[in-house]
Structures are given as C-alpha cells and as structure tokens.
N, C-alpha and C positions, 0 to 999 in steps of 0.2 A: 920919632920925634911925634907923627902921623900917628902911630899906636897909641900912642899914650893918650891924645883927644880923643879917640876912639869908645877907650875902656871908660872912661870920665863921663861922657853927652851918654853914653847906656849905664851906666852908675845911676846918673842921672835921669834916669830914664824908668831906672825897675824903681828910685823911691818916687816918682810921682803918682807909679801905674798902685804902689803898694798904699801908698797916702790916697791918692780916689778910689785903691776898697775898703780902705777902711773907714772912710765917708759913707759910702755907699752903702757897707754891716749894718753902720749906727742912725743914716736912716730908716732900712728895716726894719732895724728891732726897732725904733721911737712906734714907726704909723702903724704893726701887727702888733705889738706890745704895749704898752706902755700907752698911747693914742686910745684902745676900746676900754682901757681900765677905767683911764679917766672920766671918758665919756661915761663909762658906766656908772660909774664912785658918784657922779652928779646927779646920773638919771636917780640914781637910788634917794637921793640927797633930799631933794625934789620931792620925791613919795610920804619920803618920812614929814617935811617939812608943812604939805599940805594933812595933814592926819589929820582926823577930827575927829569926835566926837561922834554915836554911834556907824561908821565906819569897820565894813568884815572885813578881815587880817586873816595873811596866813603865816605859820611861824615860822623861824627858821625847821623847826623838829615837825610839823607837818599838821598843826594844830588851827583847824577854821573857828578862829569868836568873834567879840564885837566891843568895839576898842568904849571905856564907858568911863575912864578917865585920862587925864596927859598931865605932866608935867617936863620939865626940859631934858630930859633923855630917858625915862622912864613909861612905858602903859602901865593901865589896869585892865587885862580883859578876860570876856565873860567868856566863859567856856561852855557850849551843850543845852539844853531847856532849862537846866537847875540852874536857878537864878544865883544859889550859895559859890556854885565856883568860878570865883574871881579872882585871879592872875598874875601878882608886878611882873613887871618882866621892862628889859631895856627897848628901847626902839630900834637897835643893832638889830633884834630877833625879829622883826618881824619882813617877812621875803614878797608878801604883797599887799595889796592894798587894793577893795575894790567899794566903789560909792555908794548908797544907798537910790533905791531907784524911784524919785519922784514924785 
C-alpha cells in the first residue's frame, strides 16, 4: 500500500512540474516574441498617424521623398529634384519619417 501512495505522489509532482514548464515557456514566448512585435506595430502606427504634408520619408524600397498629399491609406510622394516625379503609394510602404526643421 505504501508503494501505491509513493507512485501517486510522484505522478502528481511530475504533472505539476510539466505544467510549470509549459507556463514558463509560454511566458518567455510572450515576453521575447509577441510583446516586442506589438510595441513595434504601435510605434509604426503612431509614426504614420503623425505623417504630414512636407515630411521627408524613406520608403521600404529605399527611396527618399517628400509627402505632397495624404488620403486615408495612401500618400503621394515626390522624388528627387524633378517636380514631375510624383508617385502614389500605400502608407504601409513608408519605413521612416523625418520632420522638416523649423
């Protein structure tokens, strides 16, 4: 009878240890993968919401330009010294914004 109690107690301990390991693994995944990605998304959406006409932008393709018009989800960006080079693009294609100096 004493052997059965010992086996039952050790089985419960192993189960609890496994649950603790799973919880710790999920916590690590959250803090090292999910949370930083959400912070980056929040930072990017704040940057795009503060976008104004006249801001210098860097596109995801590596082009520098100046914003000349903004709609809900698109912007028109002027590239280079040639004032005829105006390209509409999605806001999500902008990777960096630099405000003009006052």
